[in-house]
C-alpha positions as CSV (number, residue, x, y, z in Angstrom):
1,M,73.5,73.4,-98.8
2,A,74.5,73.0,-95.4
3,K,77.2,70.8,-94.2
4,T,76.3,68.5,-91.6
5,R,77.9,65.4,-89.2
6,T,75.8,62.6,-87.6
7,E,75.9,61.6,-83.8
8,N,74.6,58.4,-82.5
9,I,74.7,58.3,-79.1
10,A,73.5,55.5,-76.9
11,Y,71.2,56.4,-73.2
12,G,70.2,53.8,-70.6
13,K,68.8,55.6,-68.1
14,S,66.5,58.3,-67.2
15,Q,67.5,62.0,-67.9
16,Y,66.7,65.1,-70.2
17,I,69.0,65.5,-73.3
18,S,69.5,68.7,-75.4
19,A,69.4,68.6,-79.0
20,D,72.0,71.2,-79.1
21,G,70.8,73.0,-82.5
22,C,70.6,70.1,-84.5
23,F,68.3,70.1,-87.8
24,A,66.7,66.6,-87.2
25,I,67.0,63.9,-84.4
26,S,65.6,60.4,-84.2
27,F,64.9,58.0,-80.9
28,F,65.3,54.2,-81.9
29,R,64.3,51.7,-79.2
30,P,66.2,48.8,-80.1
31,S,63.6,45.7,-80.1
32,S,65.5,43.9,-77.3
33,A,65.2,47.1,-74.7
34,P,62.6,47.4,-71.8
35,A,59.8,50.3,-72.3
36,V,60.9,54.1,-73.0
37,S,59.3,56.9,-73.9
38,V,60.4,60.6,-75.1
39,E,58.5,63.6,-73.8
40,G,55.6,61.1,-72.8
41,I,55.5,59.5,-76.0
42,D,55.9,55.4,-75.8
43,I,58.5,54.3,-78.6
44,E,57.7,50.7,-79.0
45,A,60.3,47.8,-79.5
46,G,61.5,48.6,-82.6
47,Q,60.3,51.5,-83.2
48,T,62.1,55.2,-83.8
49,L,60.7,58.8,-83.0
50,S,61.8,61.0,-85.8
51,I,61.7,65.0,-85.4
52,K,62.9,67.0,-88.1
53,Q,62.8,71.1,-88.8
54,N,62.2,73.3,-91.5
55,V,64.8,74.1,-93.8
56,G,67.4,76.2,-92.1
57,D,65.6,75.9,-88.7
58,E,67.5,74.4,-85.3
59,D,66.0,72.4,-82.7
60,H,67.2,73.5,-79.3
61,S,65.0,71.3,-76.9
62,N,65.6,69.6,-74.6
63,Y,64.0,66.1,-74.6
64,Q,62.9,64.0,-71.3
65,L,63.6,59.9,-71.6
66,T,62.0,58.3,-68.9
67,F,62.5,54.2,-69.0
68,A,60.0,52.5,-67.1
69,N,63.1,50.4,-65.4
70,N,65.6,52.9,-64.4
71,Q,67.3,50.2,-62.4
72,D,67.5,47.3,-65.3
73,N,71.4,47.2,-66.9
74,A,69.3,46.3,-70.5
75,N,67.6,49.7,-70.9
76,L,68.8,51.2,-74.3
77,L,67.8,54.4,-76.6
78,H,69.9,55.1,-79.7
79,V,69.7,59.1,-80.0
80,I,70.6,60.1,-83.5
81,K,71.1,64.0,-84.3
82,I,72.0,65.6,-87.6
83,M,74.0,68.5,-86.7
84,P,75.3,71.2,-88.6
85,I,79.0,71.8,-88.9
86,R,79.6,75.6,-88.4
């Protein structure tokens, strides 16, 4: 079994983020946060988009986060990564 650690990072502006070789990545939009999409997929308020790799595979993708209102201080998207410990 692989040893892992969990990262939880909050983002509030449109940008690309790297998966950094994670085993799984999730994008959670709180109910109070304005509209946001990940790679063109809209995340509904209070919902999560999860992407998991096959056992032993790593994700090295760059994901585009796009907030509908990039000027609003209320923008928020939580990104949770399951990372291997090497």
